[in-house]
Phi, psi and omega in degrees: 000309181297316180299318181296322182290325188258348181301322179304338180288351177275358180302132184100339180244002186292329177295326178288324175297323177296319177297321177297319178297319178295322176297323178296322178296312181297319180296317179294321178295319178297320178296321179296314179298320180299320179294319178297321177293326176297319178297317179296318179296321180294313185288321188261340183245306185287309184292327180265354179065033183258115179289323182296328179281354183279319193293320181298301179298325181295317179297318179296319181298317179296318180297317179296319180297318179296315179300315180298321180294317180296313181295319178298318178298312180298316181296314181293320179295315179295322178297317179295319179298316180294320180297317181291326175297320178296317179300313180299317182293315181294314179299320178297320180293315180296318181295318180297318179293322181301323182288347179268351186281152185286163183304325184294336177297319182283338175285335182266349180236134181289139183298319180299323179293322177295323177298317180297324179294326180281352181245280185298317182291325177296318178298323180295321178295320178299320179300329179278308192280323184251291183301318179297320179295316178297316179297321179296317179295316179299314181295320182296314179295322178298315179301315182298312183294313183292321180293317179297318179296319179295319179295319179293328181284307177210092186297325183291315178292325180296315180297325179296321181281336180291344180300332182286343184303316179301335179299322180296320180293317180298315180299318181297316180298325181294331184268339190300309184299317180295319181292329179298312181294320178296319180297321178296317180297321181294320179296314179298319180294322176302314179296322180294319179296313178301320180295316180299314181298314182297315181295320181294318180293322179294323184254032185298327179296315177298318180300314182288319183295326181258014178053045182262013183304313182296321180296318179293322177296321178294320179297316177295322180297320179297312180294323178294325177297319177297315178296318182301313181296317179293320182293317180294319178298317179297316180297318180296316179297315180296319180292319178297319178299313181296316182291324178297317178294325178298319178295317179299317178298318180298317178300317181295317180295318178297322178297320179296315181297320178298314178296322180294320178299320178296317181293322179294318180296333179270358178077016181262001184204144177265166179297319179298319178295319179296315181296319179294317179297315178298324179294317179300315180292321178297322177283340183286320185293319178303314177295328174297319177296321178297322176296322177293319180291340176300326176298323177291324176297318177299320180299311180295320181292327179298321178298316178291323181296319179302320182288323177289323181291336173300326177283309185293333179272351175287129185268137173301146180291331180222155175220168175298143177293155174304151183305325182290341183259352181291132176264122183282121180226166176301149181302320179260122181282162173290318176115012177283124183245138181212140171243127182244105173048054185278130172234135184206142170224146181289146180305136178084002178246162183248011184235134176290131175266341169225138183221119176050048185263131179223145172191169175213157179210146183235164180304139182088356183257141176250120178244125177257129177250120183224177181149175180294165175300139180082008182282346179108012185295309183291336177298326178301319178297318180297325180283322178297321179276358180058047165288333175221162171254145178298151174285332176212156183079192183208152170254134185232146173238118185055036178082357182259128175304132185295339178280004174252008178248146172300141184302316183295324179291317179302311186285338173294336183265004179231129175254124179253129167250098186288166181300318176268120181293119185261127176231153177266155173282084185197185180289162176300319181298315180293327177296319178287317183294341180293351178288340183202146175286157172058059178250155175254168178298322180294324175302316181296315181297315180296321178294320179296322178295319178296333180266008181058039183244346185298324183299308182285335178292314181293339178278351178291158183308318181245019178058228182290346178268005178292131180276129175238168183209163175305132181077014183298145177265357182292328185236147176283171178299319179294322179293318177299321179296323179289329172298318179295323178294320177300319177299319180291322177301316182293329182293323174058052177265148183286343179245129182244125182240111182252120180252106180050063186294339182252006180297134177082000181254142175285175187300316182293318179295320178297317177299324184293328183272350184292323177299307176302322179295322177299314180297325178291322184283343185306120175078004182250163169279115187244123178242121182249119175260118189202153167266344184281095185291346175298333178286343184278347187301322183255015182287148173293328179207144176242126176254126181251119180256145173212119181052043174084357182248146174280112185257338178211151178208135179161186176280167178303316182295319180295314183289333183294332183258014176249147171282142181153190186295320183299316179299322178296317180294322179296318180299324182278346183286147181305328181283333182066187182292325186256005183284170177285157180231160178293154173299157182295141177271345187282182189291340185265009186292323180201181179262035180296157182295160181299150177278006177300138181287162179297172182301162183140163184297140181271149184295000000 
């Protein structure tokens, strides 16, 4: 099953696998000829003490050895090259599929475990599909050549020794089932260890602040104990298997020598023939053992394949519509957004997070979506970006259902500033430039200036070439947010989606980003998802959600004088009814310049 699923990935390299197989044939043939030349050398030169009889067989043996070495080198090198190409291709395919999966998949699977699947489990599959296949072909040809040579030399003795071959198969079958379960436990434990380490490093501040170092060490110790037991059990089983086969091989070789001594004493066999025959049988058992061990390789690979197939068999929540259903529209949308009676629940849950929800927004309009935690606000962002499709109703862009647009075109027209400021492990310039293809350095600088970020960026040690990373200490939360705003400015999408833009920022930092946010929102359809009701004061419309339903809609002033959830939230807000509020984020806040990015090719 695993081999069948992953074999198509060898397309394009199968001719090289064939070349590796041919090299294996030539190498096995060279080894066979070398053994026959050894027998000739023993009988005609060594046993008779003839120096003149030495040079001919010795020269041929050396030539065969050189040919075998060259062919073996080429075959092994080509095999390694092909195997690594397969690993790169398989890892790329799994990674590409992983990026298409919906957010809930990553919430249900630990990141460290997914990393382990992309590393250790991928290597296990390669051992089955490429390296295992090459090893099997090499072993099979070796068995054929050595067995045929032994039969031609003394068929009766060969048949007697071949009786031991089924023993290798029986021993392998006895070990396979146990090793399969151990391999699965070891793979799971590897993923758990990686997850613990990754989670601890990501949350190191929390660990230190709450004195949880010992708890994290204990957690790692527990997972390491599981891995240790599985790993030791696997090592013991493999070692016992190898030593048992070694004993069986020794018994067979001793039986051959005993039979050969009897044949020599009867004058039916020469010493050279016996040594050659013993060599053929001695060379025959290792490839038979390798064929048996291939079953163990399959067992280990099956454990890894099951884990990879969990990813590959997971279906994306959304896909591009069929070509016949795509509605052709201009690449750049006008930016009119509408939700029509949308109902949605996350896969695997039994509760609607949005129910019969409708709203609309047009360019130049600022809509604030607020409500208690769990009201369904962030779900709206996931539906607008089409991470999911509604169970009922529709989301529309310029009147077109978003499920009738190609995903890349839809998402090019929406800029998301998520609650957690996302940065790449790269330079500041590359972080900003990732907002749009085909940007110049001047485009990046102009976008940074529009985001009020150029000043602190140029003050960094390497300016725009300074490397930053997730969790970096080089920049404050507000500065990182302005880098993200610069990226959004450069993206130049007609729809702007802000998810908790001031979360985690103090009052001064929040005030500092409002100017750049205003310039970014200018002329765009802007939807702000927030608990910070101070941002709602200047909104064109405020939507109040509660338990997935739209319970109130209107301007801040209108809702402030109504009884209802909004008034309750305002009373609970630090500013209160009479407190100060942030300046408006929308287009009418000031006469600041447009948020359009500087010149340069548009995405």
